[in-house]
Every structure is written in C-alpha cells, then in structure tokens.
N, C-alpha and C positions, 0 to 999 in steps of 0.2 A: 463813441460820440460824446461830445462835451456839452455841458450846460452851465450857463452863468445864472446864479440865483441871487436875487436881492431880497433881503428880509426887511420887513417894516415892523418897527417896534409898536407896542400898543399906544404909546403916547410920546411926544417930543422929549419929555423930561425923563424917560425910562432909565437912561444910564445914570441919572442923578438921584432918583427917588425909588429905585427898585425895592420891592417889598421882600421880606425873607422868603415867602413862598415862591415869588418870581425868581429870586436868586437861586433857589434850589432847582427850579425847573431849568434855568439857564445853565447851571452846572451839569445837569443831566444832558442837555443839548450839546454842550461842548464835549462831554465824554462820548456821546453817540457819534458825533462827526469825527472826533479824534480816532476812534476805532476804525471808521471808514477811511481815514487818511492812512492808517497803518497797513491797509490792504490795497492802496492805490486808487480808491474811488474818489475821495475828497482830495483834490490837488492842492487847494489853498482855501482857507476860509477865516473869517474873523470880522471884527467891527471896523467900520470906516468912519473916521472922525471928521465928517463933513460939517463945516460951520453952519450949514443950513439945516442940519439935523443928522444925528448919528444913525447909521443903518448897518446891517450886516451884509456880507457878500460871501459867495463861495463859487468855486469852479469845480465841477464834478465830472468824472469819466465813467460813463455807464453804457449799456448796450443800446438803450432806446428811451423814449419819453416815458413809457410805462414804468421802467425801472426807476427813473428819476422820481416820478410821482409816488411810487411805492416807498422809496427812501424818505421822502418828505412826509408821507402819511404816518410813518413810524417815528418821526422826530418827536422827542419828548416835549418840545416847545410848540408843537402844532396846536393852534388855538390861541396861544399867547402871541406868536408871531404870525405875520402874513407873508406869503411868498410871491415873488414875481419870478417866473421861470422863462429863460430865453435860450433856445438852442444855439449852439455855435457850430455852423456847418464846417468850418475849418478852424483848427487851432494849432498854433506853433507852441510846442512845449519844450522848454530847455531842460538841461540836466542839472539836478540839484547839486551833484558832486562838483560840476564845473562852477556853479555859482558860489559854492562855499569855499573854493580854492582861490578865488579872485578877490582882491580888495574892493571895497565899495567904490562905485563910480560917483564922481562929483559933477558930472555934466559934460 
C-alpha cells in the first residue's frame, strides 16, 4: 500500500530562517527517510518549492496505515513538522532504471 504524506513546516519562513537546532533535526529527518529509501519504503521525498509556501512531500510503500503511522512517530522531525497522510488505493510506479536511461522530456 502507498501513502502520500505532506509535511507542514512550523512557519512560512522556515526554509529561510531555520535555526541551528532545527537544521540539525532536519538533517536527522533526511537521514532517517534516506535509510527508508534504501530499503524501498520511501519511494520519493523532499521539499516542494511552492510559491505559496514551501512544504515537504513523500510517497511511501508500507503494509498498512499502522506501519505508516509508526514510521512517522519515529521521524526525528516529529513535533517540528506536522503531517497530512493520504492513502493511495492505486499507484503506478515506474522503474528508476528506465527513467535514468532516458533523456529528460521537454513536453
């Protein structure tokens, strides 16, 4: 089962005025989800540069909602970030090898 997760930053200017403690927490957050990517749980994640406000997103492959919640509960950024979690009843997942072998598409 797949889940789309949107993270909300603690303030609109977070990406501009992040404190040293917040930066350390976010580095742990990235390391945590990078490890999950290495085992096929985190399919893609990262910041989205929305002009209306930067936010984070991720798509995760887990057994069920309880596993997704457990992963979020162990995220080092829990408490700093807020999560919106949406199940994806169907997901089409491409092959990374195929994507890497093809030139970028321009439309």
